[in-house]
C-alpha positions in Angstrom: 0.0 -0.1 0.0 1.1 3.7 -0.2 3.8 4.9 2.1 2.6 7.6 4.3 4.8 10.1 6.2 5.5 9.9 9.8 4.7 13.4 11.6 6.4 14.7 14.7 6.3 18.2 16.3 9.2 20.3 17.4 9.4 23.7 19.3 12.3 25.0 17.0 13.8 24.2 13.6 17.1 23.3 15.0 19.5 21.9 12.3 17.2 20.2 9.8 18.1 18.0 7.0 16.3 17.3 3.7 13.8 19.9 2.8 12.4 23.0 4.7 9.2 24.5 3.9 8.1 28.2 4.5 4.8 29.7 3.7 4.1 33.1 2.4 0.8 35.0 2.3 0.0 36.9 -1.0 2.1 39.9 -1.3 3.9 38.9 1.8 7.5 38.1 2.7 9.5 35.2 4.0 8.9 34.4 7.6 11.6 35.2 10.3 12.6 31.5 10.6 13.8 31.6 7.0 16.5 34.1 7.8 19.4 31.6 8.7 18.7 29.7 5.5 18.6 32.9 3.2 22.5 32.6 2.7 23.8 35.6 0.7 20.0 36.5 -0.1 19.6 33.3 -2.3 16.0 32.8 -1.2 15.2 36.5 -1.6 16.7 36.3 -5.3 14.9 33.1 -6.1 11.6 34.8 -5.1 12.5 37.8 -7.3 13.5 35.8 -10.3 10.5 33.6 -10.1 8.2 36.6 -9.7 6.8 34.8 -6.7 4.0 36.8 -5.2 2.6 34.4 -2.6 -0.6 33.5 -4.6 -2.3 30.2 -3.5 -0.8 27.1 -5.2 2.4 28.8 -6.3 5.7 27.1 -5.2 9.4 28.1 -5.6 11.9 25.3 -5.2 15.4 26.4 -4.2 17.9 23.6 -4.5 20.7 23.2 -2.0 20.6 26.7 -0.7 22.7 25.9 2.5 24.9 23.2 4.0 23.0 20.0 4.5 19.7 21.2 3.1 18.4 19.5 -0.1 15.8 22.2 -1.0 13.8 25.0 0.4 10.2 25.2 -0.7 8.4 28.4 -0.5 4.7 28.0 -0.8 2.1 30.7 -1.5 -1.1 30.7 0.7 -3.0 33.3 -1.1 -5.0 36.1 0.5 -5.4 35.7 4.3 -9.1 36.7 4.1 -9.7 33.7 1.9 -8.0 31.2 3.9 -10.1 28.1 5.0 -9.5 24.5 5.9 -8.9 23.5 2.1 -6.0 26.1 1.9 -3.8 24.1 4.4 -4.7 20.6 2.8 -3.7 22.0 -0.6 -0.5 23.8 0.6 0.6 20.8 2.6 0.0 18.5 -0.5 1.8 21.1 -2.8 5.0 20.9 -0.7 4.8 17.2 -0.3 4.6 16.6 -4.0 7.7 18.8 -4.6 10.1 16.8 -2.2 11.8 14.9 -4.9 14.0 12.3 -3.3 14.1 14.2 0.1 13.1 11.9 3.0 12.7 14.6 5.5 10.6 17.7 5.5 10.6 20.4 8.2 7.7 22.7 8.1 7.8 26.2 9.5 4.6 27.5 10.6 5.6 31.1 11.6 4.5 33.9 9.2 5.7 37.5 8.3 3.0 40.3 8.9 0.3 40.9 11.3 -0.3 37.2 11.9 2.8 35.9 13.5 2.1 32.2 13.1 -0.5 29.5 11.9 -2.7 28.2 14.5 -2.3 24.6 15.7 -5.3 23.4 13.7 -4.1 25.2 10.6 -0.6 23.7 10.9 -2.0 20.3 11.4 -4.0 20.8 8.3 -0.6 21.1 6.5 0.5 17.7 7.6 -3.0 16.1 6.7 -2.7 17.6 3.2 0.8 15.9 3.0 -0.7 12.5 4.1 -3.5 12.7 1.7 -1.2 13.7 -1.1 0.9 10.6 -0.4 -2.2 8.3 -0.9 -1.8 5.8 -3.8 -4.1 2.7 -4.1 -1.5 0.1 -5.3 -2.9 -3.1 -3.6 -2.8 -5.2 -6.7 0.1 -3.6 -8.4 3.4 -5.4 -8.6 5.9 -3.8 -6.2 8.8 -2.0 -7.7 12.2 -2.4 -6.5 12.7 1.2 -5.9 9.8 1.8 -3.7 9.4 5.2 -2.2 11.0 5.7 1.1 9.0 6.9 4.0 9.1 10.7 4.4 9.5 12.1 8.1 7.6 15.5 8.5 8.5 17.8 11.4 6.0 20.6 12.3 7.7 23.5 14.1 5.6 25.6 16.4 6.3 27.7 19.4 3.1 26.1 21.0 4.2 22.5 20.4 1.7 21.1 22.9 -1.3 22.8 21.3 0.0 21.4 17.9 0.5 17.9 19.1 -3.2 17.8 20.3 -4.5 19.2 17.1 -2.3 16.7 15.0 -3.8 13.9 17.0 -7.3 14.9 15.9 -6.2 15.7 12.3 -4.5 12.3 12.0 -7.6 10.5 12.9 -9.4 12.4 10.4 -6.8 11.5 7.7 -6.9 7.9 8.7 -10.7 7.9 8.1 -10.4 9.5 4.6 -7.7 7.0 3.6 -9.9 4.1 4.9 -12.8 5.5 2.8 -10.5 5.9 -0.3 -9.5 2.3 -0.1 -13.1 1.0 0.1 -14.0 3.1 -2.9 -11.1 2.0 -4.9 -11.5 -1.7 -4.2 -13.0 -3.3 -7.4 -16.4 -4.8 -7.0 -15.2 -8.3 -7.6 -13.2 -8.0 -4.4 -15.7 -5.8 -2.2 -19.2 -7.2 -2.4 -21.8 -6.6 0.2 -20.5 -9.2 2.7 -16.9 -8.2 2.3 -17.9 -4.5 2.8 -19.8 -5.5 6.1 -16.6 -7.3 7.3 -14.8 -4.0 6.7 -17.2 -2.1 8.7 -16.8 -4.5 11.6 -13.1 -3.6 11.7 -14.3 -0.5 13.3 -15.0 -2.4 16.6 -11.3 -2.0 17.4 -11.9 1.7 17.7 -14.7 1.3 20.3 -17.7 1.3 17.8 -20.5 -1.2 18.1 -21.2 -2.8 14.8 -24.3 -4.9 13.9 -24.6 -6.4 10.6 -28.1 -7.4 9.2 -28.2 -10.4 6.8 -31.1 -11.1 4.4 -33.1 -12.9 7.1 -33.0 -10.0 9.4 -33.6 -7.6 6.6 -36.9 -9.4 5.9 -37.8 -9.3 9.5 -37.3 -5.6 9.5 -39.4 -5.3 6.3 -36.7 -3.7 4.2 -38.2 -4.8 1.0 -36.9 -2.1 -1.1 -33.4 -2.8 -0.4 -33.9 -6.5 -0.9 -35.6 -5.8 -4.1 -32.6 -4.0 -5.4 -30.4 -6.8 -4.0 -32.2 -9.3 -6.3 -30.4 -7.9 -9.1 -27.2 -9.9 -8.1 -26.4 -13.3 -6.7 -24.4 -11.8 -3.9 -26.5 -11.3 -0.7 -27.4 -7.9 0.7 -26.0 -6.8 3.9 -26.7 -3.6 6.2 -24.1 -2.6 8.7 -25.2 -0.4 11.7 -22.3 1.4 13.2 -22.8 3.1 16.5 -20.3 5.4 18.4 -21.7 6.1 21.9 -19.4 9.1 22.8 -22.0 11.7 23.4 -23.4 13.0 26.7 -26.3 11.3 28.3 -29.0 13.7 27.3 -27.7 14.4 23.9 -29.9 13.5 21.0 -28.1 10.9 18.6 -27.1 12.0 15.1 -27.5 9.5 12.3 -25.8 9.3 8.9 -27.0 7.0 6.1 -24.6 6.0 3.3 -25.6 4.3 0.1 -23.6 1.1 -0.1 -24.4 -0.2 -3.7 -21.0 -1.8 -4.5 -21.5 -1.6 -8.2 -24.4 0.1 -10.0 -24.8 -1.0 -13.6 -28.2 0.7 -13.9 -31.9 -0.2 -13.5 -34.1 -1.2 -16.4 -31.7 0.3 -18.7 -28.1 -0.6 -18.4 -25.6 2.2 -18.1 -23.4 3.1 -21.0 -20.1 1.1 -21.1 -18.1 4.4 -21.0 -17.3 5.1 -17.4 -19.0 2.0 -16.2 -15.7 1.1 -14.3 -16.2 4.1 -11.9 -19.4 2.6 -10.7 -17.5 0.7 -8.2 -17.6 4.0 -6.4 -21.4 4.1 -6.1 -20.8 2.9 -2.4 -18.8 6.1 -1.6 -21.6 7.4 0.7 -21.3 4.3 2.9 -17.5 4.5 2.7 -17.6 8.1 4.0 -19.9 7.0 6.9 -17.4 4.3 7.8 
């Protein structure tokens, strides 16, 4: 499967190796932490030559700017008033994709301007973006001899304790997204209703209660519409009920229902052949609920 980066948190940059990442708002400047690596103004010159203005999605890659450093990545964040959760995911993914053969990435979270630094949640979003960018569904692909090496990411923040707490939550979300992606990418000949239900049962290890209804129980519950659809396949239907009882005693429960048709060929009229292979993702709603 894909090789995902490890993520650690540090209070200072120290003596990094590999790649260093700095973030710049639109029309902004390099953050203070970039100073020691701006040897003879190399970073400043690279920004000027590249006509870098900090627009979102724009990146400057400066190779070997200082002793022991593979590259410095300067990533634009766009206008501060337009920043949102997607900003950090995209910026982190952009930086990760530009690593080349570097196996370590130190991420500075300080800024130049009114805002002195990214929040813990914003910084953890950068790491989550890198993790999601590393995703690759290769379960059935012949493994290459030169498999990608694992990248070590270090997030640098003055408030390292808050960042560790934020990253713990962000990592759980990233793990959930990756789990859902794996489910959607599995071909229908490998992931039928029974197999899908077993995947849902794996959530028991997280403290969830999982109840799987087979066809007999579905008939008892009078789920005729679902059973009617299931008659279009020789593979038996299943419904997985996943419960997380983490709320307070008097809180009303919140329910999510996800469509779990593992392969939708169409109803009375079969869907066109073009794009039919993508119908393995028709159970994406149920995957998201998992």
